[in-house]
PALUM-923632 format. One line per 3 residues: number of its first residue (from 1); their letters; for each residue x, y, z of C-alpha. Coordinates in nm, 2 decimals, decimal comma, padded with zeros to 4 digits. Example, Ala and Ser with C-alpha at 12.3 -4.5 7.8 and 13.67 -1.06 7.14 Angstrom:
REM PALUM-923632
1	as	01,23 -00,45 00,78 ~ 01,37 -00,11 00,71
REM end
This chain:
REM PALUM-923632
1	mse	00,21 00,08 02,34 ~ 00,41 -00,24 02,41 ~ 00,79 -00,24 02,44
4	lhe	00,81 -00,46 02,13 ~ 00,61 -00,21 01,92 ~ 00,81 00,08 02,06
7	rsi	01,14 -00,06 01,97 ~ 01,04 -00,20 01,62 ~ 01,06 -00,04 01,28
10	vid	00,68 -00,01 01,20 ~ 00,59 00,03 00,83 ~ 00,24 00,08 00,68
13	gli	00,24 -00,02 00,32 ~ -00,06 00,20 00,23 ~ -00,23 00,50 00,38
16	isn	-00,47 00,72 00,18 ~ -00,60 00,95 00,45 ~ -00,70 01,31 00,43
19	fgr	-00,35 01,42 00,51 ~ -00,27 01,71 00,73 ~ -00,12 01,79 01,07
22	dvf	-00,39 01,59 01,26 ~ -00,31 01,28 01,06 ~ 00,07 01,33 01,10
25	edm	00,02 01,36 01,47 ~ -00,18 01,04 01,47 ~ 00,11 00,87 01,28
28	rka	00,34 00,97 01,56 ~ 00,10 00,85 01,83 ~ 00,09 00,52 01,64
31	glt	00,47 00,49 01,65 ~ 00,48 00,46 01,27 ~ 00,83 00,46 01,13
34	aan	00,72 00,49 00,77 ~ 00,42 00,48 00,55 ~ 00,34 00,46 00,18
37	ctc	00,12 00,76 00,13 ~ -00,09 00,79 -00,19 ~ -00,05 01,11 -00,41
40	ciw	-00,21 00,98 -00,73 ~ -00,53 00,79 -00,80 ~ -00,71 00,92 -01,10
43	egf	-00,49 01,23 -01,16 ~ -00,29 01,30 -01,47 ~ 00,06 01,45 -01,48
46	eat	-00,03 01,81 -01,38 ~ -00,26 01,73 -01,10 ~ -00,01 01,46 -00,96
49	mrn	00,27 01,72 -00,97 ~ 00,05 01,96 -00,77 ~ -00,01 01,68 -00,52
52	vvr	00,37 01,62 -00,49 ~ 00,42 02,00 -00,45 ~ 00,17 01,99 -00,16
55	wkq	00,37 01,71 00,00 ~ 00,69 01,91 -00,03 ~ 00,52 02,19 00,15
58	wfr	00,40 01,96 00,43 ~ 00,75 01,83 00,48 ~ 00,86 02,19 00,54
61	ehg	00,56 02,28 00,76 ~ 00,54 01,96 00,97 ~ 00,91 01,87 00,98
64	dli	00,88 01,80 01,35 ~ 00,65 01,51 01,27 ~ 00,73 01,38 00,92
67	tqv	01,03 01,34 00,69 ~ 01,06 01,23 00,33 ~ 01,19 00,89 00,24
70	ytt	01,40 00,82 -00,06 ~ 01,60 00,52 00,06 ~ 01,56 00,25 00,33
73	kdi	01,84 00,43 00,51 ~ 01,60 00,73 00,54 ~ 01,35 00,49 00,71
76	vea	01,61 00,38 00,97 ~ 01,70 00,75 01,02 ~ 01,33 00,84 01,08
79	kkl	01,32 00,59 01,35 ~ 01,62 00,74 01,52 ~ 01,47 01,09 01,49
82	gkt	01,13 00,99 01,62 ~ 00,96 01,10 01,30 ~ 00,74 00,92 01,05
85	gii	00,91 00,87 00,71 ~ 00,68 00,93 00,41 ~ 00,71 00,72 00,10
88	lgw	00,53 00,90 -00,19 ~ 00,33 00,64 -00,37 ~ 00,07 00,61 -00,65
91	qni	-00,23 00,39 -00,69 ~ -00,24 00,44 -01,07 ~ 00,02 00,49 -01,34
94	sgi	-00,20 00,77 -01,48 ~ 00,04 01,03 -01,34 ~ 00,29 00,97 -01,63
97	edq	00,01 00,98 -01,89 ~ 00,19 00,83 -02,20 ~ 00,54 00,96 -02,12
100	igy	00,77 00,69 -01,97 ~ 01,04 00,96 -01,93 ~ 00,83 01,11 -01,65
103	lel	00,90 00,81 -01,43 ~ 01,26 00,93 -01,37 ~ 01,14 01,28 -01,28
106	fke	00,90 01,14 -01,02 ~ 01,16 00,90 -00,89 ~ 01,38 01,20 -00,82
109	lgv	01,09 01,37 -00,65 ~ 01,06 01,07 -00,41 ~ 00,80 00,84 -00,56
112	gii	00,90 00,49 -00,46 ~ 00,59 00,27 -00,52 ~ 00,35 00,28 -00,82
115	qma	00,04 00,07 -00,88 ~ 00,01 -00,04 -01,24 ~ -00,37 00,02 -01,26
118	ynt	-00,64 00,14 -01,03 ~ -00,96 -00,07 -01,08 ~ -01,00 -00,01 -01,45
121	qnl	-00,82 -00,01 -01,78 ~ -00,53 00,22 -01,86 ~ -00,24 00,23 -02,10
124	vgt	-00,04 -00,02 -01,90 ~ -00,29 -00,29 -01,81 ~ -00,63 -00,38 -01,66
127	gcy	-00,78 -00,32 -01,32 ~ -00,97 -00,57 -01,10 ~ -01,31 -00,43 -01,18
130	esk	-01,29 -00,47 -01,56 ~ -01,50 -00,75 -01,71 ~ -01,21 -00,85 -01,94
133	dgg	-00,84 -00,85 -01,84 ~ -00,62 -00,80 -02,15 ~ -00,30 -00,83 -01,95
136	lsd	00,01 -00,61 -01,96 ~ 00,04 -00,40 -02,28 ~ 00,36 -00,37 -02,47
139	fgr	00,38 -00,01 -02,34 ~ 00,33 -00,16 -01,99 ~ 00,63 -00,39 -02,04
142	dvv	00,84 -00,09 -02,12 ~ 00,70 00,08 -01,81 ~ 00,79 -00,22 -01,59
145	aem	01,14 -00,23 -01,73 ~ 01,19 00,14 -01,66 ~ 01,05 00,11 -01,30
148	nrl	01,30 -00,18 -01,25 ~ 01,58 00,04 -01,37 ~ 01,49 00,33 -01,15
151	gim	01,40 00,13 -00,85 ~ 01,03 00,20 -00,82 ~ 00,82 -00,09 -00,68
154	cdl	00,54 -00,22 -00,89 ~ 00,21 -00,25 -00,69 ~ -00,07 -00,49 -00,80
157	shv	-00,33 -00,45 -00,53 ~ -00,61 -00,31 -00,75 ~ -00,49 -00,48 -01,07
160	gpe	-00,67 -00,76 -01,26 ~ -00,54 -01,12 -01,23 ~ -00,39 -01,15 -01,59
163	tsr	-00,22 -00,82 -01,58 ~ -00,09 -00,90 -01,23 ~ 00,05 -01,23 -01,35
166	dvi	00,22 -01,06 -01,65 ~ 00,38 -00,80 -01,43 ~ 00,50 -01,07 -01,18
169	lts	00,66 -01,26 -01,47 ~ 00,80 -00,95 -01,64 ~ 00,95 -00,77 -01,35
172	kkp	01,32 -00,84 -01,27 ~ 01,26 -00,70 -00,92 ~ 01,01 -00,80 -00,64
175	vty	00,66 -00,67 -00,69 ~ 00,38 -00,63 -00,43 ~ 00,02 -00,65 -00,34
178	shc	00,07 -00,37 -00,10 ~ -00,28 -00,38 00,05 ~ -00,50 -00,69 -00,02
181	lpa	-00,70 -00,96 00,16 ~ -00,74 -01,33 00,09 ~ -01,04 -01,44 -00,12
184	glk	-01,02 -01,76 00,09 ~ -01,19 -01,56 00,37 ~ -01,42 -01,35 00,16
187	thp	-01,49 -01,35 -00,22 ~ -01,45 -01,00 -00,36 ~ -01,29 -00,86 -00,68
190	rnk	-01,03 -00,69 -00,47 ~ -00,93 -01,00 -00,28 ~ -00,66 -01,24 -00,40
193	sde	-00,70 -01,61 -00,43 ~ -00,47 -01,86 -00,25 ~ -00,31 -01,93 -00,59
196	qlk	-00,25 -01,56 -00,66 ~ -00,09 -01,51 -00,32 ~ 00,14 -01,81 -00,37
199	fiv	00,23 -01,71 -00,72 ~ 00,36 -01,37 -00,63 ~ 00,57 -01,48 -00,33
202	drg	00,71 -01,79 -00,52 ~ 00,86 -01,54 -00,76 ~ 01,01 -01,31 -00,49
205	gfv	00,71 -01,08 -00,44 ~ 00,56 -00,94 -00,13 ~ 00,21 -00,92 00,02
208	gvt	00,08 -00,64 00,24 ~ -00,25 -00,72 00,42 ~ -00,52 -00,46 00,44
211	mfp	-00,80 -00,41 00,70 ~ -01,03 -00,22 00,46 ~ -01,37 -00,34 00,60
214	pfl	-01,56 -00,41 00,28 ~ -01,30 -00,68 00,20 ~ -01,29 -00,84 00,55
217	krg	-01,49 -01,15 00,63 ~ -01,72 -00,97 00,89 ~ -01,72 -00,63 00,71
220	pqa	-01,81 -00,34 00,94 ~ -01,85 -00,58 01,23 ~ -01,48 -00,68 01,21
223	tvd	-01,24 -00,63 01,50 ~ -00,86 -00,60 01,52 ~ -00,86 -00,97 01,60
226	dyv	-01,04 -01,05 01,27 ~ -00,76 -00,85 01,10 ~ -00,49 -01,06 01,26
229	eai	-00,68 -01,37 01,15 ~ -00,66 -01,25 00,79 ~ -00,29 -01,18 00,83
232	eyv	-00,23 -01,52 00,97 ~ -00,42 -01,68 00,68 ~ -00,19 -01,50 00,43
235	ini	00,12 -01,60 00,63 ~ 00,02 -01,97 00,62 ~ 00,02 -01,94 00,23
238	cge	00,31 -01,70 00,18 ~ 00,54 -01,75 00,47 ~ 00,60 -01,49 00,74
241	qsv	00,90 -01,32 00,57 ~ 00,70 -01,23 00,27 ~ 00,41 -01,06 00,45
244	gig	00,36 -00,71 00,59 ~ 00,09 -00,45 00,67 ~ -00,09 -00,21 00,43
247	tdf	-00,39 -00,09 00,63 ~ -00,55 00,14 00,37 ~ -00,65 00,39 00,63
250	tqg	-00,89 00,64 00,48 ~ -00,90 00,86 00,79 ~ -01,08 01,20 00,75
253	ygk	-01,27 01,11 00,44 ~ -01,65 01,09 00,38 ~ -01,89 01,00 00,11
256	pff	-01,76 01,24 -00,16 ~ -01,42 01,08 -00,15 ~ -01,56 00,72 -00,17
259	dwi	-01,79 00,83 -00,46 ~ -01,48 00,96 -00,64 ~ -01,26 00,65 -00,59
262	thd	-01,55 00,40 -00,68 ~ -01,63 00,56 -01,02 ~ -01,41 00,50 -01,32
265	kgy	-01,17 00,79 -01,36 ~ -01,35 00,94 -01,06 ~ -01,65 01,04 -01,26
268	grr	-01,75 00,75 -01,50 ~ -01,94 00,43 -01,43 ~ -01,99 00,31 -01,08
271	ltd	-01,75 00,02 -01,01 ~ -01,87 -00,08 -00,66 ~ -02,05 00,04 -00,35
274	fgd	-01,86 00,01 -00,02 ~ -02,16 00,11 00,20 ~ -02,06 00,23 00,54
277	vin	-01,68 00,22 00,58 ~ -01,63 00,14 00,95 ~ -01,28 00,04 01,04
280	peg	-01,23 -00,27 01,26 ~ -01,30 -00,22 01,63 ~ -00,96 -00,15 01,79
283	mrt	-00,82 00,00 01,46 ~ -01,06 00,29 01,41 ~ -00,78 00,55 01,37
286	igd	-00,41 00,55 01,27 ~ -00,32 00,62 01,63 ~ -00,47 00,28 01,72
289	wpn	-00,19 00,10 01,52 ~ -00,02 -00,03 01,85 ~ -00,34 -00,24 01,91
292	lta	-00,25 -00,44 01,60 ~ 00,08 -00,54 01,75 ~ -00,09 -00,61 02,08
295	ame	-00,34 -00,84 01,91 ~ -00,05 -01,03 01,75 ~ 00,11 -01,07 02,09
298	rrh	-00,23 -01,20 02,23 ~ -00,21 -01,46 01,95 ~ 00,12 -01,57 02,09
301	wsa	00,32 -01,48 01,78 ~ 00,70 -01,49 01,83 ~ 00,87 -01,15 01,86
304	kri	01,06 -01,23 01,54 ~ 00,74 -01,29 01,35 ~ 00,58 -00,97 01,48
307	egv	00,88 -00,75 01,41 ~ 00,90 -00,89 01,06 ~ 00,53 -00,84 00,98
310	iga	00,49 -00,49 01,13 ~ 00,79 -00,35 00,95 ~ 01,12 -00,54 00,90
313	nwl	00,98 -00,74 00,61 ~ 00,88 -00,43 00,42 ~ 01,22 -00,28 00,49
316	svl	01,40 -00,58 00,34 ~ 01,19 -00,59 00,02 ~ 01,21 -00,22 -00,03
319	rev	01,59 -00,23 00,00 ~ 01,59 -00,50 -00,27 ~ 01,38 -00,29 -00,51
322	wga	01,52 00,05 -00,44 ~ 01,88 -00,07 -00,42 ~ 01,95 00,15 -00,12
REM end
């Protein structure tokens, strides 16, 4: 681990691994200061609440490794304590069902980032795998307004282009593609065009770049250097202060999990087939995270750029959204 990586605040904008002590130990090995960890994909209110309860138990049982994040001050404190701060996040709005009032409850429980739709249609808007994108619903506009009021960040990574555009224009606070890749390097429904990337940052938004292999130019043959190439591509469009990391690590999961996430609602029509999910060479596990910083250093990035992209930029935009 380089001295630069060790001293920096390091934030991963999306991890959806099979969480448990082994993953938390790997987060510490990685020097992760904080991570947005998914606790809702297809679940409704009750199942999402059970997931949050499980996290609360993990915070008690593994308090030597992880701590819960409510504010950016908590992230800075996690760095001082040598722990990884966990931001509870959702990849679908389904956890509130049709009750906007539930948002305040989940905010109090520590949910700080919510994606507006996961791949398909919901009450708020349209996911990226739908054949028609109807945009943000009127209910969705109310949801965005309430998320703004509460300080919950709107995520658009798996959201369709029209719905994403509507959310970007509707939100009074910065929104994010927390984990995406550029369509300019590989055409894929999950990747964002140059125009989409520019549109979000021109309106104060933020882009986290993923390394999920099906979306990378060289797929399962990709290396950590291919990942840095993709980050650099996004920086050239968005500017280095509006870009961060959202790896989308799926550590510990196998075929049943990928079947679940690639079917509508977890059981409906098949949306896509990822094939073999092999993380880039040099970034096989969360513990390899320092290799990403090292690859940026090999690319002769300035220390300021590296510190921003691996964490400081996320810290800044989260402070703006959360208000603390």
